[in-house]
C-alpha angles and dihedrals in degrees: 000000000000121000121204120217094242091048090051093049094044091045091049092052091047091052092048091051093048092048092047090056097048093093103040144337115280140182120241096268091048091051091051090049091050091049089053089051094046092049095042092245094307095115119048107179114206124212091250089065100030102055098047088049092050090050091048092050091047091051089052090054095246094113135038124195141201136174120255140145118278126223089273093052098255122130110253137169109251121204128207134180119258121216088263090049092055091051092047091049090057092048091049093050089056091048092046091053090055092049092046090051091050091049091048092050090051093048095044094040092232130132 
């Protein structure tokens, strides 16, 4: 199974977003902040990547959104996982573990 760079990057961002929303609904900035926390500041997702990804995941039926007030009182679009999104997140975690193992084998030169 070949993986293209753009597919890997898009899939990684999708997984991060889905994982960030497992606990509670968040707005875009909150999701980006959670991704930074989860990745120990390695991934800093910019709005130009975040919002197209959120729209794509919503179109696939993995996220639903609604408008509400954020912690600073501003109106923001909050995203939450759908039932299908929760299932897909689990499937993607399993797939990501396989990919991470393959990358590790290649780096370490083990089989």
